[in-house]
C-alpha positions in Angstrom: 0.0 0.0 -0.1 1.4 3.3 -0.8 2.2 5.8 1.8 -0.9 8.4 2.2 0.4 11.9 1.3 -0.8 13.4 4.7 1.9 11.2 6.6 4.7 13.0 4.6 3.4 16.0 5.2 2.9 15.8 8.9 6.6 14.4 9.0 7.5 17.0 7.1 6.3 19.9 9.1 7.2 18.2 12.1 11.0 17.8 11.1 11.3 21.6 10.4 9.5 22.0 13.8 12.0 20.0 15.4 15.1 21.4 13.3 14.1 25.4 13.8 14.2 24.9 17.5 16.6 22.1 18.3 19.8 23.8 18.3 18.3 26.4 20.9 19.3 27.3 24.6 16.6 26.1 27.3 16.3 29.2 28.6 16.2 31.0 25.6 12.8 28.9 24.7 11.0 31.1 28.0 11.4 34.2 26.8 8.3 36.0 26.1 9.1 38.7 23.5 7.1 42.6 24.3 3.9 42.4 22.6 3.7 38.7 22.5 1.4 36.0 24.6 3.7 33.2 24.3 7.2 31.7 24.1 9.2 28.7 21.9 9.1 26.4 25.0 4.6 27.5 25.1 4.3 26.9 20.9 5.7 23.7 21.2 3.7 22.2 24.2 0.5 24.0 22.9 1.7 21.8 19.2 1.8 18.7 21.3 -1.1 18.8 23.3 -3.3 19.8 20.5 -2.3 16.8 18.2 -2.2 14.0 21.2 -6.4 15.5 21.2 -6.8 16.0 17.6 -4.7 12.9 16.2 -5.5 10.5 18.8 -8.1 11.2 21.3 -11.2 12.1 18.3 -9.7 8.6 16.5 -10.2 6.5 19.7 -6.6 5.9 20.3 -4.8 6.2 23.7 -3.7 9.7 24.3 -0.3 10.5 26.2 -0.6 14.0 27.9 1.9 14.3 30.9 0.4 15.5 34.1 0.0 19.2 34.0 0.0 19.6 30.3 -2.9 20.6 29.8 -2.6 23.1 32.4 -0.1 24.7 30.6 -0.6 24.3 27.0 -4.2 24.3 26.4 -5.5 27.1 24.0 -5.8 30.3 26.0 -2.9 29.6 28.3 0.3 31.6 28.6 3.5 31.1 30.2 3.1 34.4 32.1 0.8 32.5 34.1 2.9 29.1 34.9 3.2 28.3 38.7 4.5 24.9 37.9 8.0 23.9 36.6 8.0 23.8 32.8 9.1 20.8 31.1 12.5 21.0 29.5 13.3 21.8 25.7 14.7 18.5 25.1 11.9 16.7 27.0 9.2 19.0 24.8 11.4 17.4 21.9 11.4 13.8 22.7 7.4 14.4 23.3 7.5 15.8 19.8 9.1 13.1 18.1 7.8 9.7 19.7 4.2 11.7 18.8 5.1 12.0 15.3 6.4 8.0 15.2 3.3 6.9 17.3 1.0 8.9 14.3 2.7 7.1 11.9 2.7 3.8 13.3 -1.3 3.8 14.5 -3.2 6.2 12.4 -2.9 5.0 8.8 -5.2 2.5 9.5 -7.4 4.7 10.5 -8.2 6.7 7.6 -11.2 6.9 5.9 -12.8 6.4 9.4 -15.4 8.6 11.4 -14.3 10.4 14.6 -15.5 9.2 18.0 -17.2 12.8 17.3 -17.3 15.6 15.5 -15.6 18.7 16.6 -16.2 22.3 15.3 -13.0 24.4 15.7 -12.2 27.7 17.2 -12.9 29.3 13.9 -15.9 27.5 12.7 -14.3 24.3 10.6 -16.3 21.2 11.1 -13.9 18.0 11.2 -16.0 14.5 11.2 -13.4 12.2 9.6 -9.7 11.1 11.2 -8.5 12.4 7.7 -9.9 15.7 8.3 -8.7 15.6 11.9 -4.9 15.0 10.8 -5.4 17.9 7.6 -5.9 20.2 10.4 -3.1 18.9 12.7 -1.1 20.0 9.8 -2.9 23.4 9.4 -1.9 23.9 12.9 1.4 23.2 13.3 2.2 25.2 10.3 0.3 28.5 12.2 2.5 27.5 15.0 6.1 27.0 13.2 5.6 30.3 11.5 4.7 31.8 15.4 8.1 29.9 16.4 9.8 31.6 13.4 8.4 35.2 14.5 9.4 34.9 17.7 13.2 33.0 16.7 13.3 36.4 14.6 12.6 39.0 17.3 14.8 37.9 20.1 17.4 37.0 17.7 
């Protein structure tokens, strides 16, 4: 069976996200630029948490979200409000790498299936099928990749 293009694109997006930040100093990833709400570390954790929900949870698969991650990386959260220890950049990069491996292993057999329940995104897009959730994950990671590039540019 030929590999579905969505997985090639998800792999491409994730590889670029990791490559952009992997050389950074941990402290650098926690700086919040003036005028912005979030930092590099928040964007990475946010990508991870949203993908767990959209790629795995709605497909009826087991999710792997470390304790406290929802509290610090869910939509609407911001690092200025964090009162708990932050994960290291290495931890986030390892989780993002392992997540992508799980995605490639588990979800190809789910393509074409309806999700456990439909979901309407904050921008009004209705998702019903696993393919649609994966496609949205690609869009979502691309948005946050751009945010990462922007923050890096501001801080450099």
